[in-house]
N, C-alpha and C positions, 0 to 999 in steps of 0.2 A: 308669640309666633316668631319664627326665624325671619328676620327682615332681609336676609341676603338670598332668599330663595326666589328665583324668577319663575313664576307659575307657568308662563308661556314657554319657557325654556325646558320644562320637564318633559322627558320622553313619555310617549303613551304607555310604555311598559311600567314606568314609575307611577304615572297617574292612576292607572287601573289598580295597582297594588295598594296605593294609599287609600283609595276609595273603597276597596274590598275588605281590608282588614282593619280591626280596631285595636286599641291599646290592650295589651295582655295576651292577645292571640299569638300562638306559636306559628311562625312562618318558616316553612321548609320548602325545598324544591318540589317535593311530592304534593304539598298543599297548593303551591302555585300552579302545578300541572292540573290538579283536580278541579280547582275553583276558577282558574283563569285560562286554562289550556296552554300555559307556557311550556315551551320546550326547555331542555336543560340549559342550552346556551342563553335563551331569553331570561330564564330565572336568574342565572348567574349575573347577567348584565344588570338587570333591575336591582338586584340586591347590592351589587358593588357600587352602583351609582348613588343609591339612597344612603348607603353606609358612608360614602365620601361626603355627602351633604349633611351628615349628622342626624338623619331622619330614621335610621335603622341601626341596630346594634346587635352584635353576636351574643347570644345568651348561653349556648351550649354546643359542644362538639363531641360526638360519639362515633366510635368505629366498630362495626359489626363484621365478624369474620365468617365466611361461609366456604363450602367446598362444592364446586360444580362438577358434575360428571362430564368427562371429556369423551370424544369419540372412541378413544381406546378403552375407556371405562365402560362405555355402552357395549362395546364388543366383548369385554370380559364378562359383563353381566349376562350376555346371551350365551357365550361359548365356554366360559370358565377362565379363571386366571391361569397363568403358566403353572403355578404351584398346584392348583386343583387338577389340572389336566395331567400333570406328571404323576401325581399320586394315583389317579385313576388308571393311568396306563400301566404303572408298575404293579398295581394290585391285580390287573388283568393278565399281564404277560410275564411278570416276574422280573428279576434283576436285568438291567440293561446299561450299556455304556452311554455316555453323553452324546456321541454322534448318532447312535441308534435312536435315542429319545428325540433328538433334533429332527431326524428324518421322519419319524413316525408322527410327530405332532406338527411338523411344518414350522417350527420355531427356529430362532437363530441361536448359535452357540452361546452368545453372551446372555441371552434370556434364560436358557437352561442352566447355565453356570450360576447366574445370580439366584435363581429359584432354588437350586440345590444348596447353595451357600446358606440361605436363610432357613431352609427346611432341615438341613444337616445340623445347624446350630441349635435348632429347637428340639432335635432328637427324633424328628419324624422320619428321616431317611438316613441311610448309612451307605458307605462304599467299602467293597471288599478288596482283597489284594489284587484282583484282576481289573480294577477300576470300574466294576459294575455297581450301579446304584440300586438299592432295594429299599422297600418300605420297612421301617423299624417299628414305629409306633404312630399310626395316623392320628390318634387322639392328641398327640403332642403338638399338632399343627393348629393351635388355638388361634393364632393370628390370622391364619387362612380363613377360618370360620368367621372371624370378626369382619374381615374384608368382604366376604360374601354377604354378610348382613348389611354392610354399608352400601354395597353395590345395589342390592335389591331395594333398599330404602330409597336410594337416590333415583332409581329408575321410575319409581312411582311418585316421587316428590314433585311439588310445583316448581317448574323450571329446572328440574333435575338438580336441585340445590339443597344441601344439608347445612344447617346452621350449627356453628361451633357450640353454642349454648345448649343445644339439644343432644349433644354427644356425652357419653359417659367418659370417665377418666381413661379406661382401656381403649375406648373407641378413638379418643383424641390421640392417644399414643400411637395407635396403628395408623391413623390418618396422616400423621406426620411423615410416615415412611412411604405413603402412596400418593402424596399430593405435592404439587409444586406451584410456586408463584410465577416462575419464569420457565420457559421451555416445557410447558405442561403437555405438549403433544405426546410426549413419551411417558406420561403418568396417567393413572386412572382418574385422578381428581385434580382440578385446578383451584388454587387458593384465590378466593375473591374477598377483597377488603372494601367495604362500602362505608364511606364516612357520611354521617348525617349532621348537618349544621343547622341549628335552630336560631332564628332571629326574632327580635321583638321591636316594635315601633317605639321610638323615643317620645318624650313628652312634647317635642316640637312638631311631631307628625300630625297630631289631631288638628291644630289650627291650620296647617297647610292643607289638609284634606277638606276642612270646612271652607277655606278660601277657594279651593278648586271647584267645589260644588256650587258656591255662590256665583263664581264666574262662568259657570256652565261648561267647564272643561271636563270631559268625560273619559278621555283617553282613546276615544273612537275616531278622533279627528284624522283626516286624510293627510298624508305627508307627501304624496306625489300625484300630480295630474297626469293621467294617462290618455292616449289617443282614443280609447274606447269611451272614456268619460266625455270627451269633447264631441264625439260622434253622436252619442245617445242623449247628450244634454244633461246627464245626471250631475254634472259639476255645479249646476245652478243651485241645487238644494243641498249640496254637500258642505260640511264644515271642515275647513283646512287648518292645519297646524301653522303657527306663525313661523316666518323665516327670519333668520338672523343674517342680515346682509353685511354685518361687520366681521363675520368669520374670515380669518386670513386664508388666502388660497394655498393649495399644496405647493411645497417647495419643488423647484426643478433643479436637480443636482446633477452635475456631470458624473460620468461613469467612474468606477474605481474597481480595483481588484477585490475579489471575495477574500475576506480576512482568513478564513480557514485554508483556502488554497495557498495563500501567501505564507501561512504558518507552516504548511507541509513542505513548501520549497525551502523555507528557512531551516527546518530540521534536516532535510536532505543535504543542503549545503554544508551544514555543520559536520555531519557524519563523513561526507566526502573529504572535507578539509582535514579530518583526523585519520585519513588513509583507508576508509572503508570503501569497498566496492559494492555497488547496488545490484541486487538480484530481483527477479520477478518470475511469475508462473501463471498457469492457467487458473481461471476461477473454478472450472470443473476439474475435480480431482478424484482419484480412486481411493477406496478405503485403505489400500496398501500404503500409499504415501501419506495420506492424512492421519493414519493411526497405526497400522501394522508395522511400518518401518520405524515408528517411534516406540516400539515395544509395548504398545497398548494391547492387552490380550483381547481376543475376539469374544470371549465368553464372560469376562469379568465385569463387575459393576463399575470398575474404574472407567470403562468405556463410556459410561453415562455422563462423564465430565463434558463430553461434546455431543449434544444432540445435533443432528444434521438434516439438511434438505436432500432428499434423494431425487435423481433424475427419473422422469417418467419414461423417456425414450431418447437414446438407448439406455438401458439399465446397467450394462456392464461393459468394461473395456475388453478389447479382443485378447490382450496379453499383458503381462508384466515383465519388464526386462529381466533377463538373466545375466549374471548369476545372483542378482540381488533378491529375486523372489525366493530361490532355494535357500540362500543364506539367512534371510530374515525368517523364513518358515522354520529353519532348524534352530535359530535363536529362540523362537517361541516354544518349540517342542522340547528341546533338550539343552539349550544354551549355546549350541554350535561349538565354536572353539574359543568362546569368550571366558570360560571358567565358571559360567553361571549354570544353574540347573534349568533355566528357562521356566516357562509357565506350566509345562507338563500337560499338554493337551494336543489333540490332532488339529493342526493348522488347516483352515478351510480355504483352499486355493480358488474356489469360485466366489466366495463372499468377498475376498480381498480385491476382486476386480470390480465390485459394485461402484457405480459412478455417483458422486455427490457434489454439492457445492462446498468449496473449501471452508471448513469450520475453524481453522487456525492457521496462522502464517507459518507455524513450525513445519508444516508439510513442505514448504518450499525450502526451508533450511535442510530438511532431510534429503531432498533432491540435490541440493547444492553440495552436500558432503562428497558425492562421487567425483566431482571435478575440482574441489577446493584445493588451493595451494596451502602449503605448510611452510612457514607461518602464514596466516591469512585472516583478513577481517572482512565480513560481509554483512549487508543489511538490506531490508526491503520495507516498502510502505505498501501493505497488502490488504486488499479488501476481503473480508470474511463474512460468513453467513451462519447464523444459528437461530433456530426457532426460539423466540424469547418474547416476554411481555415488555413492551416499550415503556420506559419511564425516564426519569431525569438522568440516570447513569447507565441505562441499558438500551441498546438498539438491536434489531434483528439483522441489520446490515451495517457493518462497522469496519474501521481500519485498525490494523495493528502495525507497529514498528517492530520488525522481527530481525534478529541478527545472530550470528555465530562468530566466535573468535577461536582460531585453532593455533596451537603452539605447544612446544615442549615445556615452556615455563609459565603458562597461564594457570591461574588457580583461583580459589574463592576470593582472595583479596582483590584480584584483578576484576572479578565480576562485581563485587561490591562497589568498586570505583566507577564502573560503567553505570550501575544503577543509580548512584548518587548524581552522576552527570545528567542522566535523563530526568530524575526527580527535581533537581535544583535548577540546572541550567536550561533544560528543554521545557519542563513543565512550569518552572518558576515557583516551586513550592518552598516553604520555609520550614515546615514540620514534616519530617520523613521518618518512617520506621520500617524495619525489615522483619518479616514474620516467617518462621519455618513453614514450608508448604509440602504438598505431595503431588508429584507428577510421575507417571510410570516410566518416563523417559529420562529423568534427571535424578542425580544423587550426588551431593545434597540439592534440595530444592528450596527456593526462597521466593516469597511474595514481597513486593514493595508497595507500601501504602503511603498516601499523602493526605494532608488535612486541608480541606476546602473551607473557606470562611463561612459558607452557607450550608453546604451539604455534609460537612464534617469529614471524618475519615472514610476513604474508599480505596479500593485496590486498583493500582495501575496495571498490574499483570504479574506473570510468573517468570521465573528464571531458574537456572541451575547449571550443572555440569552434566553433559550427556553421558549416559551409561555406556559401557562397552558393548552391550547388546544392540545399541543404536549405531555406534560409530564403526565398529569392526566389520559388520556385514557390508558396509559401504566402502571398505578399504582404508579407513582412517584409524591410526593407532596412537595418536597423540590426544591429550585432553582437549575438549571442545566446550567452550562456554556458550550458553544459549539463553536467549530471552525473547519474550513475546509480550509487548506492552501496548496498552490501549492508547494510541495516539489521539483518538477523540477525547479521551479523558484528560490527557495532558493539556489539550487545547482549552478545556473548561477553565483550568486554572490560569493559563497564560493569557487568554482573551477576556477573562473576567466574566465568564458565563456561569449560569446556575443550572442549565439543562442542556443535555446533548442535542436535543431536537433543534435548538437554536442554531446549531452549526449548519443545518440544512433547511432553514426556514425559507419559505417563498416570499416573506415580507421584505421587499427590497429596501425599504426605509430602515429596517432594523439592521440589515447587512451594511448599509452605508454608515450607520452610526458607530459600528464596531471599529476599534483600532486594528491596524494591520499587524503590528509587531511592537 
């Protein structure tokens, strides 16, 4: 038997586990819940404590992937997907233009455009010379039928969850296009990854369990004397846990600055010292400045890059400033005077007024173009919001360092120099790589990635040179460099963290332990 195990020092969660399970039995979180009533947190605590004492060892770790029906998916199951509804409408009423389809079905331009793109590629729909969409071969929409099957199965499945192992190869292929792990509110299915860890008791556990039974320690001992127990006298017959009077008291430490707040100030000071002017803007933004002014088409799947939170009330702004509205609308419709052909669709002047929470700091860069000096350098530390699944490198509420540089002589080499400064000097990374990217508002577009010692490679953000369709409607005729980088992610590297959530932890002791710079 392990001689360094203090029987009275074992927590009741550990004691009950040791007495309940025997050698060779598989111990999982679900087994602890069924047999001992442990909650997830209690199971994790008991397992980690016993593993640290050498009484438990990990035997197996498996990951199961499932696809959970979202609220949007449930709506599609009831009313039909956009693709199904479009095909049904066109078969009933004949060829229609995109705005007519949008009005008839109550969909948004981008949803109709995305649906037409996939159905047109499959050969189910076609567009004539007058931009009218008609049904070509409804039987060609095989993926639409597969999606309908998946929706119906999920509706009747336990927990509205489909398991990946139960899907055919074609169903898995289609599921990839209609499911998301992050930002799943805009997809019919949410990707669920559930990891199951199996543990086994070590050979030292049995003697410890025997010693516990011999000492009469059951794990049901009371750890706290309550006023009720004193009043009713039940304390007299109760068995109490032993108290360790040698436990050192909690440290009392004087206050200090929050490390992340100090880091943000450090980055601001650095950019100001380089001649940058700081800008800021409202957290509530219109679709116009958040996306339309950045040449992101209202109908195209590229718009899905940024899921957004919409305002419940008020839903729309009263107006968009002129001449910027008309010039941006023309850039979308026919390229305006930029030399571009535009996106070739009817710009929706009502949709562009919709109010949302800012999903990207580039919205403020777009606003700044109107009054920017040439040459000029600008930056912002901007709070942004996107529906997202929170994990070590993603938050639904996050900060970006956003900036633009305007000038006759700025070019791609200038941009790469700025990105290197952010990656090496601001983030403190030693391994950096630049990857070609795609953003509707920049050409060329570049993503910068850094290597974290624990998390591995991850993206800091995107950058590029603004397209003329972005700058010229705002009255700017010189090249404009632009970037939007995750300052939260830079802090991971600089402050020696492994999880973004640690930046905003309520654990004051953890905050005090972190270095400021």
